[in-house]
C-alpha positions as CSV (number, residue, x, y, z in Angstrom):
1,M,81.1,46.4,92.9
2,A,79.5,44.1,91.0
3,P,77.6,45.1,88.3
4,S,74.6,43.0,89.8
5,R,74.9,44.6,92.9
6,V,75.5,48.6,91.1
7,L,71.9,47.3,88.9
8,A,70.0,46.2,91.8
9,A,70.9,50.0,93.5
10,V,70.2,51.5,90.3
11,L,67.3,50.2,89.3
12,L,65.9,50.7,93.2
13,A,66.4,54.6,92.4
14,L,64.6,55.2,88.9
15,V,61.7,52.8,90.4
16,S,61.2,55.4,92.9
17,A,62.2,58.5,90.7
18,A,59.2,56.8,88.2
19,A,56.5,56.2,91.3
20,M,57.4,60.3,91.3
21,A,57.2,60.8,87.5
22,A,54.4,58.9,86.8
23,D,51.2,60.9,86.4
24,S,53.1,64.1,86.1
25,V,54.2,62.7,81.9
26,T,52.5,63.5,78.4
27,T,53.2,63.6,75.1
28,T,52.9,65.9,72.3
29,S,51.1,64.6,68.5
30,S,53.8,62.6,66.8
31,S,53.9,59.8,65.1
32,P,56.3,57.0,64.3
33,P,57.8,56.8,61.5
34,A,56.7,54.7,58.5
35,P,58.5,50.9,58.0
36,V,61.9,51.7,56.2
37,P,62.8,48.7,53.3
38,V,65.3,46.0,55.1
39,V,68.0,47.2,53.5
40,W,71.4,45.1,54.7
41,Q,74.6,47.3,54.1
42,K,78.1,45.3,53.0
43,G,81.5,45.6,53.5
44,A,82.1,46.7,57.2
45,H,84.0,44.6,59.7
46,A,83.7,43.6,63.2
47,T,86.8,43.4,66.1
48,F,85.8,43.0,69.7
49,Y,87.1,44.6,73.1
50,G,86.5,44.1,76.8
51,G,86.9,41.4,77.5
52,A,85.0,37.8,78.6
53,D,83.0,39.7,80.7
54,A,82.7,43.4,78.6
55,S,83.8,45.0,81.8
56,G,86.5,47.3,79.4
57,T,83.5,48.4,78.0
58,M,81.9,50.4,80.6
59,G,82.2,54.2,80.5
60,G,82.8,55.0,76.6
61,A,82.4,58.4,74.0
62,C,78.9,58.3,74.8
63,G,79.0,59.0,78.2
64,Y,76.5,56.1,79.2
65,G,79.0,55.1,82.1
66,N,77.9,51.4,83.7
67,L,76.5,49.8,80.5
68,Y,75.4,47.1,83.2
69,A,73.5,49.6,85.3
70,A,72.1,51.4,82.3
71,G,70.7,48.4,80.8
72,Y,72.7,48.2,77.8
73,G,74.4,45.3,79.3
74,S,77.0,43.8,77.0
75,R,75.2,43.6,73.3
76,T,77.3,46.9,72.7
77,A,79.8,48.3,70.5
78,A,82.3,51.3,69.9
79,L,82.0,53.0,66.1
80,S,84.6,53.8,63.6
81,T,84.2,58.1,62.6
82,V,82.0,57.2,59.9
83,L,79.6,55.9,61.9
84,F,79.5,57.4,64.9
85,N,78.9,61.0,63.6
86,D,81.0,63.1,66.7
87,G,78.5,61.3,68.7
88,A,74.9,62.1,66.7
89,S,74.9,58.2,66.2
90,C,74.7,57.1,70.3
91,G,72.2,55.2,71.2
92,Q,71.6,53.5,67.4
93,C,70.9,50.1,67.1
94,Y,72.5,47.6,64.5
95,K,71.8,44.0,63.7
96,I,75.5,42.4,63.0
97,A,76.0,38.9,61.1
98,C,78.7,37.6,60.1
99,D,79.3,37.9,56.2
100,R,80.1,34.0,55.5
101,K,79.5,35.4,51.6
102,E,83.9,36.5,51.9
103,N,84.3,34.3,54.7
104,P,82.5,30.9,56.0
105,A,85.3,29.5,58.2
106,L,85.1,32.8,60.4
107,C,81.0,32.1,60.9
108,I,78.8,30.8,62.6
109,P,76.3,30.4,60.0
110,G,72.2,31.7,60.5
111,V,73.6,33.6,64.1
112,T,72.4,38.2,64.3
113,V,73.5,39.7,67.1
114,T,71.5,43.3,68.1
115,V,73.8,45.8,69.7
116,T,73.4,49.3,70.8
117,A,76.5,52.0,70.1
118,T,77.6,53.2,73.2
119,N,81.3,54.2,72.2
120,F,84.0,55.8,69.5
121,C,86.5,53.3,67.5
122,P,88.8,55.7,67.1
123,P,92.1,56.2,63.6
124,N,94.9,54.4,65.2
125,W,97.4,56.3,62.8
126,G,100.1,54.0,64.2
127,Y,99.5,52.5,60.5
128,P,99.4,54.6,57.5
129,D,95.5,54.7,56.3
130,G,94.4,54.7,60.6
131,G,93.7,51.2,60.7
132,W,89.8,49.3,60.9
133,C,88.8,51.8,62.4
134,N,90.1,55.0,60.1
135,T,87.7,58.1,59.3
136,V,86.1,56.4,56.1
137,R,85.2,52.6,56.7
138,P,82.5,51.3,58.7
139,H,83.5,49.1,61.3
140,F,81.9,48.1,64.8
141,D,84.6,47.0,67.8
142,M,82.6,45.2,69.5
143,A,81.7,44.2,73.1
144,Q,83.1,40.3,72.7
145,P,80.2,38.8,74.3
146,A,78.2,40.3,71.5
147,W,81.4,39.4,69.0
148,E,81.4,35.9,69.9
149,K,77.8,35.7,68.7
150,I,78.7,35.3,65.6
151,G,82.4,35.4,65.0
152,A,83.2,31.3,64.8
153,D,87.0,31.6,66.8
154,T,88.0,35.2,68.7
155,R,91.7,34.1,67.7
156,N,91.1,35.2,64.7
157,G,89.7,38.8,65.7
158,I,88.3,40.4,62.9
159,I,85.4,39.2,60.5
160,P,83.5,40.6,57.6
161,V,79.8,41.5,58.2
162,I,76.6,42.9,56.9
163,Y,74.9,45.3,59.1
164,Q,71.6,47.8,59.2
165,R,69.9,49.9,61.6
166,V,66.9,48.4,63.2
167,P,64.9,50.7,65.7
168,C,66.5,50.0,69.6
169,V,63.5,47.9,71.7
170,R,64.2,49.4,75.9
171,R,62.3,48.2,78.6
172,G,60.7,51.1,80.7
173,G,60.4,54.6,79.8
174,V,63.2,57.2,78.8
175,R,65.7,58.2,81.9
176,F,67.3,61.5,82.2
177,T,70.4,61.8,84.7
178,I,71.6,65.5,85.5
179,N,74.6,66.9,86.1
180,G,76.7,69.6,86.0
181,H,76.3,72.4,89.2
182,D,74.6,75.9,88.9
183,Y,74.0,77.6,85.3
184,F,75.4,74.1,83.9
185,N,72.9,72.0,83.3
186,L,74.4,68.2,81.6
187,V,71.6,66.2,81.2
188,L,72.6,62.3,80.0
189,V,69.5,61.0,78.0
190,T,69.2,56.9,78.4
191,N,66.7,53.7,77.6
192,V,65.9,55.0,74.8
193,A,64.2,53.0,71.9
194,G,62.9,53.6,68.7
195,A,65.5,55.6,66.5
196,G,67.7,55.4,69.7
197,S,69.4,58.6,68.8
198,I,68.8,62.4,69.9
199,K,68.3,65.0,67.2
200,S,66.9,67.8,69.2
201,M,66.8,68.8,73.1
202,D,64.7,71.3,74.9
203,V,63.7,72.2,78.8
204,K,61.2,73.8,80.3
205,S,60.9,74.9,84.1
206,S,58.2,75.4,86.2
207,D,58.0,79.0,86.4
208,S,59.1,79.5,82.8
209,A,56.3,79.2,79.8
210,D,58.8,78.9,77.5
211,W,61.2,76.0,76.0
212,M,65.0,76.3,76.1
213,P,67.2,74.9,73.5
214,M,69.6,72.2,74.6
215,A,73.2,71.7,72.8
216,R,74.4,68.2,72.6
217,N,77.8,69.0,75.1
218,W,79.3,65.5,74.5
219,G,77.9,61.8,73.1
220,A,74.0,61.2,75.2
221,N,74.5,64.2,77.5
222,W,73.0,67.3,76.6
223,H,73.6,70.8,78.1
224,S,72.0,74.4,79.3
225,L,73.3,77.3,81.0
226,A,70.2,78.5,82.9
227,Y,69.5,78.3,85.9
228,L,67.5,75.4,86.6
229,S,68.5,74.2,89.9
230,G,65.7,72.7,92.2
231,K,63.2,74.1,89.7
232,M,60.5,71.2,88.5
233,L,61.7,70.6,85.1
234,S,60.5,69.2,81.7
235,F,62.2,67.8,78.5
236,R,61.0,67.6,75.0
237,V,62.8,65.3,72.8
238,T,62.7,64.9,69.0
239,L,65.0,61.5,68.0
240,T,66.6,61.5,64.3
241,D,63.4,59.3,62.7
242,G,61.3,62.3,63.4
243,Q,59.6,61.1,67.0
244,T,59.1,64.0,69.2
245,L,58.0,63.2,72.7
246,M,57.1,65.8,75.7
247,F,58.0,65.0,79.2
248,S,56.3,67.3,81.7
249,N,57.4,68.1,85.0
250,V,59.8,64.3,84.5
251,V,62.4,66.1,87.0
252,P,60.4,66.8,90.6
253,P,60.7,70.3,92.9
254,G,63.9,70.3,94.9
255,W,65.8,68.1,93.0
256,T,69.5,67.6,92.8
257,F,72.3,67.1,90.9
258,G,73.9,63.5,90.3
259,L,70.2,61.4,89.9
260,T,68.4,59.6,88.0
261,F,64.7,60.7,87.1
262,A,62.7,57.6,85.0
263,S,59.3,58.4,82.7
264,N,57.3,55.9,81.7
265,L,56.9,57.5,78.1
266,Q,58.9,56.0,75.9
267,F,58.9,56.2,71.8
268,K,57.7,53.6,69.2
């Protein structure tokens, strides 16, 4: 199915879910972090993958699936080991510029591009040191359309870059997609603004007063091992910058696996 048709179908489902949840989502008391001075990090490089339409970037180690349908589009990147942090960096946003001080001929001057971390770039042990995405080198394997914003010539394939973490900007609220089965609830959290990456997550069902901690399963997927099937659910999400939001009753009773539920809350 064409990406535009997939996106339209998913958005229709999200609008319906948001309408059910809009009156029941509340927030905890949590303040956004203080502004952090802008510091450009040097010594990184960027390659590209996925083709001119970024179709080869779908899926990935963060679990976002179809990146068009999930709202991330083609401004994405796979991170090397030191940046990926075993999946804890999924959803983070990076502003990247080609480093003209290193090699101006390779760069489009005066341009930056902001990408979301959606995948992992593993070491290539066919090279003695693991290649560009080895375990110690900061490296961005960017979706080709994003790379072309700052790289002067795709025939070169690799450019020196400078980068910085920046807050993510998203439209609409945080979304929760529930997969798995009874006694194993796998929740994919997407469309997260602010820090973009999740530090911890808890779930509470409508028949309990207690929050149950969830564990990162892989990428942006978190799991619980309780029987929650069909129960109204709330989630409490804390980002890596310390912001916490509580999404009360965001999942209505009678839900089934495979559905996405959109909240009306978003991080700053």
